[in-house]
C-alpha positions as CSV (number, residue, x, y, z in Angstrom):
1,M,48.8,-66.2,12.0
2,I,51.8,-68.5,12.0
3,D,54.0,-68.5,15.0
4,N,57.8,-68.3,14.2
5,P,57.6,-69.1,10.5
6,I,60.8,-70.5,8.8
7,R,59.9,-68.4,5.7
8,N,57.8,-65.3,5.3
9,I,55.4,-65.1,2.3
10,F,54.9,-61.8,0.6
11,Y,52.6,-61.0,-2.3
12,Y,54.2,-58.8,-5.0
13,K,51.6,-56.2,-5.9
14,N,48.3,-57.9,-6.7
15,F,49.4,-60.5,-9.1
16,Y,48.8,-63.5,-6.8
17,L,45.8,-62.0,-5.0
18,D,44.0,-61.3,-8.3
19,F,44.6,-64.9,-9.3
20,F,43.5,-66.2,-5.9
21,E,40.3,-64.3,-5.9
22,K,39.0,-66.1,-9.0
23,L,39.6,-69.6,-7.6
24,K,36.9,-72.0,-6.2
25,P,36.7,-72.1,-2.4
26,E,38.2,-75.6,-2.2
27,V,41.2,-74.5,-4.4
28,K,41.7,-71.4,-2.2
29,K,41.8,-73.7,0.9
30,K,44.4,-75.9,-0.7
31,F,46.6,-72.9,-1.6
32,N,46.3,-71.5,1.9
33,W,47.3,-74.9,3.3
34,T,50.3,-75.2,0.8
35,L,51.5,-71.7,1.7
36,Q,51.4,-72.5,5.4
37,L,53.4,-75.7,4.7
38,I,56.0,-73.6,2.8
39,A,56.2,-71.1,5.6
40,T,56.5,-73.6,8.4
41,I,58.5,-76.7,7.4
42,E,62.2,-76.9,6.7
43,R,62.1,-79.3,3.8
44,V,59.1,-78.7,1.6
45,P,58.3,-81.7,-0.6
46,K,58.8,-81.2,-4.3
47,K,55.2,-82.1,-4.8
48,Y,54.3,-78.6,-3.5
49,F,57.4,-76.4,-4.1
50,E,60.1,-76.9,-6.7
51,H,62.8,-74.9,-8.4
52,L,62.2,-74.5,-12.1
53,T,65.3,-75.5,-14.1
54,D,66.2,-73.1,-16.8
55,S,65.1,-70.1,-14.7
56,T,66.9,-67.5,-12.6
57,G,65.7,-68.7,-9.2
58,I,62.0,-69.1,-10.0
59,Y,60.1,-71.6,-7.9
60,E,56.8,-73.2,-8.7
61,I,54.1,-73.7,-6.0
62,R,52.0,-76.6,-7.0
63,V,48.4,-77.3,-6.0
64,E,46.1,-80.0,-7.3
65,A,42.3,-80.0,-6.7
66,G,40.6,-83.0,-8.2
67,S,41.8,-83.2,-11.8
68,D,42.7,-79.5,-11.9
69,I,46.3,-78.4,-11.5
70,Y,47.3,-74.9,-10.5
71,R,50.7,-73.2,-10.3
72,V,52.0,-70.0,-8.8
73,F,55.5,-68.7,-9.4
74,S,57.6,-67.3,-6.7
75,F,61.2,-66.4,-5.8
76,F,63.3,-65.8,-2.7
77,D,64.5,-62.5,-1.3
78,K,67.0,-62.5,1.5
79,G,66.9,-66.3,1.9
80,N,63.6,-66.7,3.8
81,L,61.2,-64.3,2.2
82,V,59.2,-65.9,-0.5
83,I,57.7,-63.5,-3.0
84,L,54.6,-64.7,-4.9
85,V,53.9,-63.4,-8.4
86,N,51.8,-64.8,-11.2
87,G,49.5,-67.9,-11.0
88,F,47.6,-69.9,-13.6
89,Q,45.7,-73.1,-14.1
90,K,47.9,-75.6,-15.8
91,K,46.1,-77.3,-18.8
92,T,49.0,-79.0,-20.5
93,Q,51.9,-81.2,-19.5
94,K,54.4,-78.5,-20.2
95,T,54.4,-75.2,-18.3
96,P,53.6,-72.3,-20.7
97,R,56.8,-70.4,-21.6
98,H,55.0,-67.1,-21.4
99,E,54.1,-67.7,-17.8
100,I,57.7,-68.4,-16.9
101,E,58.8,-65.3,-18.8
102,L,56.2,-63.2,-16.9
103,A,57.5,-64.5,-13.6
104,E,61.1,-63.6,-14.7
105,K,59.9,-60.1,-15.7
106,L,58.1,-59.6,-12.4
107,K,61.1,-60.8,-10.4
108,K,63.3,-58.2,-12.2
109,Q,60.7,-55.5,-11.7
110,Y,60.6,-56.4,-7.9
111,F,64.3,-56.1,-7.4
112,D,64.6,-53.0,-9.6
113,E,61.9,-51.2,-7.5
114,K,63.5,-52.4,-4.3
115,G,66.9,-51.0,-5.4
116,K,65.5,-47.5,-5.8
């Protein structure tokens, strides 16, 4: 466990965990390292964590393993709580629009459920 994290990381339902389970062990290790980095350092390099322009507060967690590129979308709740949603392996230069739309939908669903 991380002592005194700057940010807490939360998995919304099983979206991230289902994605994570299918990854190779070396990619899982890199994701765990990247999430620890996001949780513990004040200024996370854009190489690992970046806000998506043209989104409503969606952030992209970036992991590269060899020539493979992976992304997980997330958003903030209450400033320091990072909510992880959908992940995918990136196969083209441009991020697939349907993945961004899914992240936006899951974010809305999260806040709608939380508001009840």
